[in-house]
C-alpha positions as CSV (number, residue, x, y, z in Angstrom):
1,M,5.9,1.1,17.8
2,G,2.3,0.0,17.2
3,L,2.9,-1.4,13.7
4,T,0.5,-4.1,12.5
5,L,2.4,-5.9,9.7
6,F,6.1,-6.8,9.1
7,G,7.7,-8.7,6.3
8,V,10.8,-8.8,4.1
9,A,11.2,-9.3,0.4
10,P,14.3,-9.6,-1.9
11,A,15.2,-6.2,-3.3
12,A,16.3,-7.4,-6.8
13,D,12.8,-7.1,-8.2
14,F,12.4,-3.5,-7.2
15,K,15.7,-1.9,-8.1
16,E,15.1,-1.3,-11.8
17,G,12.0,0.9,-11.4
18,F,13.3,2.9,-8.4
19,T,13.4,6.6,-9.1
20,S,16.8,7.3,-7.5
21,A,20.0,6.8,-9.4
22,P,20.7,3.0,-9.8
23,Q,24.0,3.2,-7.9
24,S,22.1,4.4,-4.8
25,V,20.1,1.3,-4.5
26,D,22.6,-1.4,-5.7
27,R,23.9,-1.9,-2.2
28,Y,20.5,-3.1,-0.9
29,D,19.6,-6.7,-1.0
30,F,16.3,-6.6,1.0
31,V,13.2,-4.5,1.4
32,I,11.3,-4.4,4.7
33,S,7.5,-3.9,4.5
34,L,5.8,-2.3,7.5
35,G,2.0,-1.9,7.7
36,K,-0.5,-0.1,10.0
37,R,-4.1,-1.0,10.2
38,L,-6.7,1.7,9.5
39,V,-9.3,2.6,12.1
40,D,-12.6,0.9,11.1
41,G,-14.7,3.7,12.6
42,V,-13.2,6.2,10.1
43,L,-14.0,4.0,7.2
44,E,-17.6,3.3,8.2
45,D,-18.8,6.8,7.1
46,I,-17.5,6.2,3.5
47,V,-20.4,5.4,1.2
48,D,-19.6,6.3,-2.4
49,A,-16.9,9.0,-1.9
50,P,-14.1,9.8,0.5
51,T,-14.9,11.9,3.6
52,A,-12.9,14.7,5.2
53,L,-12.2,12.5,8.2
54,Y,-10.9,9.7,6.0
55,F,-8.6,12.3,4.2
56,H,-7.2,13.4,7.6
57,H,-6.8,9.8,8.8
58,Y,-5.1,8.8,5.5
59,R,-2.5,11.6,6.0
60,Q,-2.0,10.7,9.7
61,I,-1.4,7.0,8.9
62,N,1.1,8.0,6.3
63,F,2.9,10.3,8.8
64,F,2.9,7.4,11.3
65,L,4.4,5.0,8.8
66,D,7.0,7.5,7.6
67,R,8.1,8.1,11.2
68,A,8.2,4.4,11.9
69,A,10.3,3.7,8.8
70,L,12.7,6.5,9.9
71,L,13.1,5.0,13.3
72,V,13.6,1.5,12.0
73,A,16.1,2.8,9.4
74,S,18.0,4.6,12.1
75,E,18.2,1.5,14.3
76,I,19.5,-0.5,11.3
77,Q,22.2,2.2,10.7
78,D,23.2,2.2,14.3
79,A,23.7,-1.5,14.0
80,G,26.3,-0.9,11.3
81,Y,24.2,-1.4,8.1
82,S,22.7,0.8,5.5
83,A,19.0,1.6,5.1
84,L,16.8,3.8,2.9
85,P,13.3,4.5,4.1
86,V,10.8,5.1,1.2
87,A,7.9,7.5,1.9
88,A,4.5,5.8,2.4
89,S,2.7,8.0,-0.1
90,Q,5.1,10.2,-2.1
91,V,3.6,9.8,-5.6
92,F,5.6,11.3,-8.5
93,D,3.3,10.2,-11.3
94,W,-0.4,10.4,-10.4
95,Q,-1.6,9.6,-14.0
96,R,0.0,6.1,-13.7
97,Q,-0.3,6.1,-9.9
98,R,3.4,5.4,-9.3
99,G,5.6,6.1,-6.4
100,H,9.3,5.5,-5.8
101,I,8.5,1.8,-5.1
102,S,5.3,-0.2,-5.1
103,H,4.7,-0.8,-1.4
104,K,1.9,-3.3,-2.2
105,K,4.2,-5.3,-4.5
106,V,6.9,-5.4,-1.7
107,G,4.2,-6.5,0.7
108,E,3.0,-9.2,-1.8
109,Q,6.6,-10.6,-2.2
110,A,7.1,-10.4,1.6
111,G,4.1,-12.7,2.1
112,L,1.8,-10.1,3.7
113,G,-1.1,-10.6,1.2
114,W,-2.1,-10.8,-2.4
115,I,-3.1,-8.2,-5.1
116,G,-6.8,-8.3,-5.1
117,R,-9.4,-7.4,-7.7
118,N,-9.4,-3.9,-6.2
119,N,-5.7,-3.5,-7.2
120,L,-4.8,-3.3,-3.5
121,L,-2.8,-5.6,-1.3
122,V,-5.3,-7.9,0.6
123,N,-4.2,-9.4,3.9
124,P,-6.2,-12.4,5.2
125,N,-6.6,-10.9,8.6
126,L,-7.1,-7.2,7.6
127,G,-8.6,-7.2,4.1
128,A,-7.3,-4.0,2.5
129,R,-7.8,-1.9,5.6
130,F,-4.1,-1.0,6.1
131,R,-1.3,1.1,4.6
132,L,2.3,0.3,4.0
133,V,5.8,1.8,3.9
134,S,9.1,0.2,2.8
135,I,12.8,0.3,3.8
136,L,15.6,-0.8,1.6
137,T,18.5,-2.3,3.5
138,D,21.7,-4.4,3.3
139,M,21.0,-5.9,6.7
140,P,20.8,-9.7,6.2
141,L,17.2,-10.7,6.9
142,I,15.0,-13.7,6.3
143,T,12.6,-13.1,3.4
144,G,9.0,-14.2,3.2
145,S,7.2,-15.9,0.3
146,P,4.1,-14.8,-1.6
147,L,0.9,-16.2,-0.4
148,Q,-0.8,-18.7,-2.7
149,K,-4.2,-17.1,-2.2
150,D,-6.6,-14.8,-3.9
151,C,-10.0,-13.1,-3.3
152,G,-11.9,-16.3,-4.1
153,D,-15.6,-15.8,-4.3
154,C,-15.5,-12.3,-2.7
155,R,-16.7,-9.6,-5.2
156,K,-18.0,-6.9,-2.8
157,C,-15.7,-4.2,-4.2
158,I,-16.8,-4.6,-7.8
159,S,-20.4,-3.4,-7.3
160,L,-19.4,-0.6,-4.8
161,C,-16.6,1.0,-6.9
162,P,-17.8,4.4,-7.9
163,A,-15.5,4.4,-11.0
164,H,-16.5,0.9,-12.1
165,A,-12.8,0.3,-12.4
166,I,-12.8,-3.1,-10.6
167,K,-13.4,-6.1,-12.9
168,E,-13.7,-9.8,-12.4
169,R,-10.0,-10.3,-13.2
170,R,-7.5,-8.3,-11.3
171,E,-5.5,-7.8,-14.5
172,D,-8.3,-5.9,-16.0
173,F,-8.4,-3.2,-13.3
174,D,-9.1,0.1,-15.1
175,H,-6.4,2.5,-13.8
176,I,-7.6,5.4,-15.9
177,A,-11.2,5.2,-14.8
178,C,-10.0,5.0,-11.2
179,F,-7.8,8.1,-11.6
180,E,-10.6,10.1,-13.3
181,K,-12.8,9.4,-10.3
182,L,-10.1,10.5,-7.9
183,K,-9.7,13.7,-9.9
184,E,-13.4,14.3,-9.7
185,F,-13.4,13.9,-5.9
186,R,-10.5,16.4,-5.6
187,N,-12.1,18.9,-8.0
188,R,-15.3,18.8,-6.1
189,G,-13.4,19.8,-3.0
190,I,-14.2,16.7,-1.0
191,V,-10.5,16.0,-0.4
192,G,-7.2,17.7,-1.2
193,Q,-5.5,14.6,-2.6
194,Y,-6.3,11.9,-5.1
195,I,-7.8,9.3,-2.7
196,C,-11.1,7.4,-2.5
197,G,-11.4,4.7,0.2
198,V,-14.6,3.0,-1.0
199,C,-12.9,-0.2,-2.0
200,V,-10.7,-0.1,1.1
201,K,-13.9,-0.1,3.2
202,A,-15.5,-2.8,1.2
203,C,-12.5,-5.2,1.6
204,R,-12.9,-6.7,5.1
205,P,-10.9,-9.7,6.4
206,L,-11.7,-12.9,4.5
207,K,-12.6,-15.4,7.2
208,S,-12.3,-18.3,4.9
209,A,-8.8,-17.2,3.6
């Protein structure tokens, strides 16, 4: 289907924070993580704010991922198992930047990358230039393992972040400063959603990873 990344993580760590009723997710033992690479040409025009082209691309990638998750979930169901596709970008709490499930945390546990200083999932072959979607399922699958890697000496995103939200330690990422900058971009009419893209562009593949 043109997907770039695939991995599986245990579902146990993600059930408690899921927004649906607990009984609706208890049957699932695994979470599938699917990823799609962003088009570099769209990212290249980003300097210190998102562009209209990036906003459109962002929405189209999410649509692609949602459709892919639907098709995979349907195949799982046709095989006699249960599946629950979780939308790629259905945020219900923008202030805390939370969705139904943390796709990047699923990807991390599935072995697709690590959480970088930029608070994004970083893949050794793609950097942060991709987006994710997740599918809960009871189909028995082989799970991956978290990568024992980090951003190392790469700090490109720190100086480029227009919100100054990215710090030396990933634990110190300033979510509030990030969100305030996203609100500024939206209020200025640059984009119609809380997105940026500057740190996504800055995070290229780490050749030494």
